C-alpha positions in Angstrom: 136.8 220.1 114.3 135.6 217.1 116.0 134.6 213.9 114.2 131.8 211.6 115.1 129.8 208.6 114.4 126.6 209.5 113.5 123.5 206.1 113.1 120.2 206.2 113.0 117.5 203.5 112.9 114.3 205.0 111.1 111.7 202.0 112.4 108.0 201.7 111.4 106.5 202.4 107.6 109.8 204.8 106.8 110.2 205.6 102.8 113.3 206.6 101.0 112.1 210.1 101.1 112.7 209.6 104.7 116.3 208.6 104.7 117.3 211.1 102.3 115.9 213.7 104.6 118.1 212.4 107.1 120.9 212.4 105.2 120.3 215.5 103.8 120.8 217.2 107.6 123.5 215.1 108.6 125.4 216.4 105.3 124.2 220.0 106.5 126.1 219.6 109.7 129.9 219.4 108.2 132.1 216.9 106.3 130.1 213.8 106.2 130.9 210.2 104.6 129.2 207.2 105.2 131.1 204.1 105.8 128.5 202.0 106.5 124.1 201.2 106.0 123.1 204.1 108.3 126.4 205.0 109.9 128.4 208.4 108.9 131.6 209.6 109.8 131.1 213.7 110.7 133.7 216.0 110.9 132.0 219.3 112.6 132.2 222.2 115.0 129.0 221.3 116.7 128.8 219.6 119.9 127.2 215.6 120.3 124.5 217.2 121.7 124.3 219.6 119.0 124.1 217.1 116.6 121.9 214.7 118.2 119.0 217.8 118.7 119.6 218.6 115.3 118.9 215.3 113.9 115.8 214.5 116.1 114.1 217.0 114.3 114.4 215.1 111.0 113.1 212.0 112.3 109.7 210.7 114.2 109.5 209.7 118.2 109.9 206.1 117.5 113.5 206.6 115.3 116.3 206.5 117.1 119.9 207.9 116.6 123.5 207.8 117.8 126.1 210.2 117.6 129.9 209.6 119.8 132.9 211.4 119.4 135.8 209.5 117.6 139.1 209.8 119.6 140.3 206.3 117.8 139.7 203.6 116.4 140.2 200.3 114.4 138.8 198.8 110.8 138.9 196.0 108.4 137.5 196.1 104.9 136.5 200.0 105.0 135.6 201.4 101.4 139.2 203.1 100.6 137.6 206.3 100.2 136.9 206.8 104.2 139.9 205.1 104.8 142.0 208.1 102.6 139.3 210.6 103.7 140.3 210.2 107.4 143.9 210.3 106.4 143.9 213.2 104.1 141.2 215.3 103.3 139.8 215.6 107.0 143.2 216.6 107.9 142.3 220.1 106.6 139.6 222.2 108.2 136.4 223.1 106.8 136.1 226.3 104.9 
């Protein structure tokens, strides 16, 4: 199981419904926590390419997605819930 950073940028005339659709799709892929606006940590068995390809079906052609595997990180002022998740909750396997 790997942890990925998933970010997206919805471009023209996007509505709250469009954002909810993308967020819902991210959550369908595994354990997901938003740590900054439009930036998510995702723990899943999928590959970066599989994640990207799945999420592409939820966005328009002018929107962008980035998926990168998280190997090491250094951060400042992340929400405590994120730090706790990374070090405890996510050490357990997905059900």
